[in-house]
C-alpha positions in Angstrom: -310.2 -50.9 -91.1 -311.9 -53.1 -93.5 -310.6 -55.9 -95.3 -312.2 -53.7 -98.5 -310.5 -51.1 -97.5 -307.6 -52.4 -97.4 -307.6 -53.7 -100.7 -309.2 -50.3 -102.0 -305.9 -48.9 -100.3 -303.5 -50.9 -102.1 -305.2 -50.7 -105.6 -305.4 -47.3 -105.2 -301.6 -47.2 -105.2 -300.5 -49.2 -107.8 -302.6 -46.9 -110.3 -300.9 -43.8 -108.8 -297.7 -45.3 -109.2 -298.3 -46.6 -112.8 -299.9 -43.3 -113.6 -297.2 -41.4 -112.1 -299.5 -39.5 -109.3 -297.1 -38.6 -106.2 -296.5 -40.2 -103.1 -298.7 -37.1 -101.1 -301.6 -37.1 -103.1 -302.0 -40.7 -103.4 -301.4 -40.4 -98.9 -304.3 -38.1 -99.8 -306.6 -39.8 -101.1 -305.9 -42.4 -98.3 -306.3 -39.8 -94.9 -310.0 -39.2 -96.6 -311.0 -42.7 -97.3 -309.8 -43.6 -93.4 -311.2 -40.3 -92.1 -314.1 -41.8 -93.9 -314.6 -44.9 -92.6 -314.1 -43.9 -89.5 -317.0 -41.8 -89.4 -318.8 -44.4 -90.7 -318.2 -46.4 -87.6 -319.1 -43.8 -85.0 -322.5 -43.8 -83.5 -323.7 -41.9 -80.0 -325.6 -44.4 -77.8 -329.1 -44.3 -77.0 -330.4 -42.0 -74.4 -327.1 -39.4 -73.8 -329.5 -36.6 -73.9 -332.0 -37.9 -71.4 -332.8 -36.5 -68.3 -332.2 -38.7 -65.2 -332.4 -37.7 -61.4 -330.0 -39.9 -60.1 -330.4 -39.6 -56.4 -331.7 -42.5 -54.2 -334.7 -42.9 -53.8 -334.7 -42.9 -49.9 -332.5 -40.2 -49.0 -330.2 -39.5 -46.1 -332.3 -40.1 -42.9 -331.5 -37.5 -39.9 -333.6 -36.3 -36.5 -335.6 -33.6 -34.8 -333.9 -30.5 -35.1 -330.7 -32.0 -36.4 -329.6 -29.1 -39.1 -330.0 -31.2 -42.2 -328.5 -30.5 -46.3 -328.7 -33.1 -49.6 -328.7 -31.8 -52.9 -330.2 -33.5 -55.9 -328.8 -34.1 -58.4 -329.6 -34.8 -62.2 -328.3 -36.2 -65.7 -328.3 -34.5 -68.7 -330.4 -31.3 -69.8 -330.0 -28.2 -70.9 -328.6 -26.2 -67.2 -329.8 -24.0 -65.4 -332.4 -27.1 -64.0 -335.1 -26.4 -62.0 -336.5 -28.3 -59.3 -339.4 -28.7 -57.2 -341.4 -30.6 -54.9 -344.4 -31.6 -57.5 -346.2 -34.6 -54.6 -346.5 -34.6 -51.4 -344.3 -33.0 -48.4 -341.8 -32.6 -46.8 -340.9 -33.1 -43.6 -342.5 -29.6 -42.1 -338.6 -27.2 -41.2 -337.5 -28.7 -44.5 -337.5 -26.2 -48.3 -336.7 -27.6 -51.2 -334.4 -24.6 -53.6 -334.5 -24.3 -57.8 -331.4 -25.3 -57.4 -331.7 -28.1 -55.9 -330.1 -27.9 -52.4 -333.4 -29.1 -49.9 -332.6 -27.7 -46.9 -333.3 -27.1 -42.7 -333.8 -28.7 -39.8 -336.8 -31.2 -39.1 -339.4 -29.8 -36.8 -341.0 -33.8 -35.6 -340.1 -37.0 -36.2 -342.1 -39.1 -39.3 -341.6 -40.9 -42.0 -342.2 -38.6 -45.3 -342.9 -39.5 -49.3 -342.6 -37.3 -51.6 -342.4 -36.8 -55.3 -339.6 -34.3 -56.5 -339.2 -32.9 -60.3 -337.0 -31.2 -62.3 -336.9 -29.5 -65.4 -334.6 -28.2 -68.0 -333.6 -25.0 -70.0 -334.3 -26.7 -73.4 -337.1 -25.7 -76.5 -338.7 -28.0 -76.2 -338.1 -28.3 -72.0 -338.0 -31.7 -70.7 -339.3 -32.9 -67.0 -339.0 -35.9 -65.0 -340.1 -37.1 -62.0 -339.3 -39.5 -58.9 -340.5 -40.7 -55.5 -338.4 -40.2 -52.6 -338.4 -41.6 -48.9 -337.6 -38.8 -46.1 -337.0 -41.0 -42.4 -336.4 -38.6 -39.1 -336.1 -41.0 -36.4 -336.3 -39.4 -32.6 -333.4 -38.1 -31.0 -333.9 -40.5 -28.6 -335.5 -43.9 -27.9 -337.0 -44.7 -24.8 -338.3 -48.2 -24.3 -339.2 -51.0 -21.6 -337.3 -53.4 -21.4 -339.0 -55.0 -18.4 -342.2 -54.0 -18.4 -343.3 -52.2 -14.8 -344.1 -54.9 -12.7 -345.1 -55.5 -8.6 -342.9 -57.8 -6.6 -344.6 -57.7 -3.3 -344.3 -54.8 -1.8 -342.2 -53.2 -4.6 -343.4 -51.6 -8.0 -339.8 -52.4 -10.3 -338.8 -52.3 -14.0 -336.0 -51.4 -16.3 -336.5 -49.2 -19.2 -333.7 -49.2 -22.1 -333.0 -45.2 -24.1 -330.4 -45.2 -26.8 -328.8 -41.8 -28.5 -329.0 -41.6 -32.5 -327.3 -38.2 -32.2 -323.9 -37.3 -33.8 -323.6 -35.5 -30.1 -324.0 -35.8 -26.8 -326.9 -35.8 -24.6 -327.5 -34.5 -20.8 -329.7 -37.4 -19.9 -332.4 -37.2 -16.6 -334.4 -40.7 -16.3 -337.1 -39.8 -13.8 -339.4 -42.5 -12.7 -343.0 -41.9 -11.0 -345.6 -44.1 -9.3 -348.7 -41.9 -9.3 -351.9 -43.2 -7.0 -355.2 -42.6 -7.1 -354.7 -39.2 -5.1 -351.6 -37.3 -7.5 -349.7 -37.4 -5.4 -346.6 -39.2 -6.7 -343.6 -40.7 -5.6 -340.5 -41.2 -6.9 -339.0 -44.4 -7.8 -335.8 -43.9 -9.8 -333.9 -40.8 -10.9 -330.4 -41.0 -13.1 -328.8 -38.1 -14.5 -325.8 -38.6 -16.4 -324.2 -38.0 -20.2 -325.4 -40.2 -22.5 -322.9 -40.8 -25.5 -323.6 -40.3 -28.7 -324.4 -43.6 -30.5 -325.3 -45.6 -27.9 -328.2 -48.3 -28.1 -330.3 -49.8 -25.5 -328.9 -48.9 -22.1 -330.8 -50.8 -19.3 -331.6 -48.3 -16.7 -333.2 -50.3 -13.7 -335.6 -48.7 -11.2 -337.8 -49.8 -8.2 -339.0 -48.6 -4.8 -341.0 -50.0 -1.6 -344.1 -48.5 -2.0 -347.7 -48.6 0.1 -350.9 -50.7 -0.2 -352.5 -49.2 -3.6 -352.8 -48.8 -7.0 -349.8 -46.9 -9.1 -349.7 -45.8 -12.9 -346.4 -45.4 -13.5 -345.4 -42.8 -15.2 -341.2 -42.5 -16.8 -339.3 -39.6 -18.3 -336.5 -38.8 -20.4 -336.1 -35.4 -21.2 -332.2 -34.9 -23.0 -330.9 -32.1 -23.4 -327.7 -30.5 -25.6 -326.9 -27.2 -24.2 -324.2 -25.9 -26.8 -327.7 -26.7 -29.8 -329.9 -25.4 -27.4 -332.2 -28.2 -27.6 -334.3 -30.4 -25.5 -335.1 -33.3 -26.4 -338.2 -35.8 -24.4 -339.3 -39.5 -24.7 -342.6 -40.5 -22.1 -344.3 -43.7 -21.4 -346.3 -45.1 -18.6 -348.0 -48.5 -17.5 -351.1 -49.0 -19.9 -353.6 -49.2 -16.1 -352.9 -49.3 -12.8 -350.6 -51.3 -10.5 -351.5 -53.0 -8.0 -349.7 -53.5 -4.7 -351.7 -55.5 -2.3 -349.1 -56.5 0.0 -348.0 -53.7 3.0 -349.2 -51.3 5.2 
């Protein structure tokens, strides 16, 4: 209560006493004055009714064939709200519903940039847009650890593999050395369960080979029988490796 209002309260009480006004009527006047003062102090913050998309611009990441679901949220506006993709493209296999539910199973890897808009049901309508990025990573990541090379009459090296999914993968790892005549020779093989969350597991390979030139092909095939999903990653040497020692 302000100083001027306090002064007014005492003055009103004194006048009421002098004129013989009942105390209850004085109280009514005081309460009305207090309420008016309180209402005068109330103000609405700027932009409280603005329509704002609340999601971060970086959406949760995923991997091919995984079940994906994310919901867009907005603050303000008159419901119901209607969502749509304005620019760019969603990952193939995903769909944005009018109620803001993004769902499906992405078909392949990539970084996908798109703009989403939301429109409310007010009169007049309000709309707002926001740009988003959704990254679809490889479920398995296969790289050279020690690139294939010639060591005397051998070709050897190692790869490294990671499992970025929340599931175990039944992995088959095969390395073939293919000479000019196309008759491939296996120089590496492993079959095991690649545990979820594995990062950079080394897979060595190597074998003695006849004198010739070889292109080395590395294949990793991962299966998830429960989901009926198969992942495959490949790599090869950029040119032939020459084995110059041996028969």
